[in-house]
C-alpha positions as CSV (number, residue, x, y, z in Angstrom):
1,X,215.2,191.6,141.8
2,X,217.7,190.0,139.5
3,X,218.5,191.7,136.3
4,X,218.6,189.5,133.2
5,X,222.0,188.8,131.7
6,X,222.5,190.1,128.2
7,X,222.4,187.4,125.6
8,X,226.0,186.7,124.4
9,X,226.9,187.7,120.9
10,X,227.7,185.1,118.3
11,X,231.3,184.8,117.0
12,X,231.7,186.7,113.7
13,X,230.8,185.2,110.4
14,X,234.5,185.6,109.4
15,X,235.7,183.7,112.6
16,X,233.4,180.8,111.8
17,X,234.3,180.8,108.1
18,X,238.0,180.6,109.1
19,X,237.3,177.8,111.6
20,X,235.3,175.9,109.1
21,X,238.1,176.2,106.5
22,X,240.7,175.2,109.1
23,X,238.8,172.0,109.8
24,X,238.0,171.3,106.2
25,X,234.3,170.9,106.9
26,X,233.0,171.7,103.4
27,X,230.1,173.8,104.7
28,X,229.7,177.5,105.0
29,X,229.4,179.4,108.3
30,X,225.7,180.3,107.8
31,X,224.7,176.8,106.8
32,X,226.6,175.3,109.8
33,X,224.9,177.7,112.2
34,X,221.6,176.9,110.7
35,X,222.3,173.2,111.1
36,X,223.3,173.7,114.8
37,X,220.2,175.7,115.4
38,X,218.0,173.2,113.6
39,X,219.6,170.5,115.8
40,X,218.8,172.4,118.9
41,X,215.3,173.4,117.8
42,X,214.5,169.7,117.0
43,X,215.5,168.7,120.5
44,X,219.1,167.6,119.8
45,X,221.4,167.6,122.8
46,X,223.8,170.4,123.7
47,X,227.1,168.5,123.5
48,X,230.7,169.4,122.9
49,X,230.5,166.7,120.1
50,X,227.7,168.7,118.3
51,X,229.8,169.1,115.2
52,X,230.0,165.4,114.4
53,X,226.3,165.0,115.3
54,X,225.1,167.8,113.1
55,X,227.4,166.8,110.2
56,X,226.6,163.1,110.7
57,X,230.3,162.3,110.6
58,X,231.9,160.5,113.6
59,X,235.4,161.4,112.2
60,X,234.8,165.1,112.8
61,X,236.6,166.0,116.0
62,X,234.9,168.0,118.7
63,X,235.8,171.7,118.6
64,X,238.5,172.7,121.2
65,X,237.1,174.3,124.3
66,X,237.0,178.1,123.9
67,X,237.4,177.9,120.1
68,X,235.2,179.9,117.7
69,X,233.1,176.7,117.0
70,X,232.8,175.9,120.7
71,X,231.7,179.5,121.3
72,X,229.2,179.2,118.4
73,X,227.6,176.3,120.2
74,X,227.5,177.9,123.6
75,X,226.2,181.2,122.3
76,X,223.6,179.5,120.1
77,X,222.3,177.4,123.0
78,X,222.1,180.5,125.2
79,X,220.3,182.5,122.5
80,X,217.8,179.9,121.5
81,X,216.9,179.4,125.1
82,X,216.7,183.2,125.8
83,X,213.2,184.1,126.9
84,X,213.9,187.7,125.8
85,X,214.2,186.6,122.2
86,X,217.9,187.4,121.9
87,X,218.3,184.7,119.2
88,X,220.3,185.8,116.1
89,X,221.0,184.2,112.7
90,X,224.7,184.0,111.6
91,X,224.3,185.5,108.2
92,X,226.1,188.2,106.3
93,X,225.8,191.7,107.8
94,X,223.4,194.4,106.5
95,X,226.3,196.1,104.7
96,X,226.8,193.0,102.4
97,X,225.2,192.8,99.0
98,X,221.6,191.7,98.7
99,X,222.9,188.6,96.9
100,X,225.3,187.7,99.6
101,X,222.8,188.3,102.4
102,X,220.0,186.3,100.7
103,X,222.4,183.5,99.8
104,X,223.5,183.3,103.4
105,X,219.9,183.2,104.6
106,X,219.0,180.5,102.2
107,X,222.1,178.5,103.3
108,X,221.1,179.0,106.9
109,X,217.7,177.6,106.1
110,X,219.2,174.6,104.3
111,X,221.3,173.8,107.3
112,X,218.4,174.4,109.7
113,X,216.3,171.8,107.8
114,X,219.0,169.2,108.0
115,X,219.8,169.7,111.6
116,X,216.1,169.8,112.6
117,X,215.3,166.6,110.7
118,X,218.2,164.8,112.4
119,X,217.1,165.8,115.8
120,X,213.3,165.8,115.5
121,X,212.9,162.7,113.4
122,X,210.1,162.0,110.9
123,X,207.2,163.0,113.1
124,X,208.0,165.9,115.4
125,X,205.3,167.2,117.7
126,X,204.5,170.3,115.8
127,X,201.5,172.6,116.1
128,X,199.8,173.7,112.8
129,X,201.6,177.0,113.0
130,X,205.0,175.3,113.4
131,X,204.3,172.9,110.5
132,X,203.6,175.9,108.3
133,X,206.7,177.7,109.5
134,X,208.8,174.6,108.7
135,X,207.3,174.4,105.3
136,X,208.1,178.0,104.7
137,X,211.7,177.5,105.8
138,X,211.9,174.6,103.3
139,X,210.8,176.9,100.5
140,X,213.5,179.4,101.5
141,X,216.1,176.6,101.6
142,X,215.2,175.9,97.9
143,X,215.3,179.5,96.8
144,X,217.9,181.1,94.6
145,X,219.4,184.5,95.6
146,X,218.9,187.5,93.3
147,X,221.9,189.3,91.9
148,X,220.5,192.7,92.4
149,X,217.5,194.4,94.1
150,X,215.9,197.6,95.1
151,X,214.9,199.0,98.5
152,X,211.7,196.9,98.3
153,X,213.8,193.7,98.0
154,X,216.0,194.9,100.9
155,X,213.0,195.4,103.1
156,X,211.5,192.1,102.1
157,X,214.8,190.3,103.0
158,X,214.8,191.9,106.5
159,X,211.2,190.7,107.0
160,X,212.1,187.2,105.8
161,X,215.1,187.1,108.2
162,X,212.9,188.1,111.1
163,X,210.3,185.4,110.1
164,X,213.0,182.7,110.0
165,X,214.3,183.8,113.4
166,X,210.8,183.6,114.9
167,X,210.1,180.4,113.1
168,X,213.2,178.8,114.6
169,X,212.1,179.8,118.1
170,X,208.6,178.5,117.5
171,X,209.9,175.1,116.3
172,X,212.3,175.0,119.3
173,X,209.3,175.7,121.6
174,X,207.4,172.8,120.2
175,X,210.1,170.2,119.9
176,X,212.6,171.1,122.6
177,X,210.9,173.3,125.2
178,X,207.6,171.5,124.9
179,X,209.1,168.0,125.4
180,X,211.1,169.2,128.5
181,X,207.9,170.8,129.9
182,X,205.9,167.6,129.3
183,X,208.7,165.5,131.0
184,X,208.5,167.8,134.1
185,X,204.8,167.2,134.4
186,X,205.2,163.4,134.5
């Protein structure tokens, strides 16, 4: 019996922020990861040219093989396809302030919506549950982070992060996995 390979870890938020700055992309690390994951969840292709596709800018060069941005793509593909739910969001760590963490999550959701819309188009094949999840992600994308909070707010943010993680996997199941499965049947 084969043992499952552990899901690879994402490059750090700081590595991706540095790479984004170095390429002058004008987008934050969390938003970029959200856009990549939205692209993949919507059925977008896994391609070394993902950056120009997700940012809708043909002038953006493909990340160098083995670079932080290339590893981000490879790891995100592996994680979103992981049947053991090893998918992670690239957002500020739990030690960061509530404002930084919620801002990162809302940025991730904004990116996800854009990438998902690009890949899935105007009428993606969504279940009712996925449609509701996408609407909830849209509400989070429009939210404004709080400056301060208490333990209740911290707990709520953890729950929201988990919801977003599961919602992304659900949407990926409908738009990417479901389409592949239907193709295999025909």
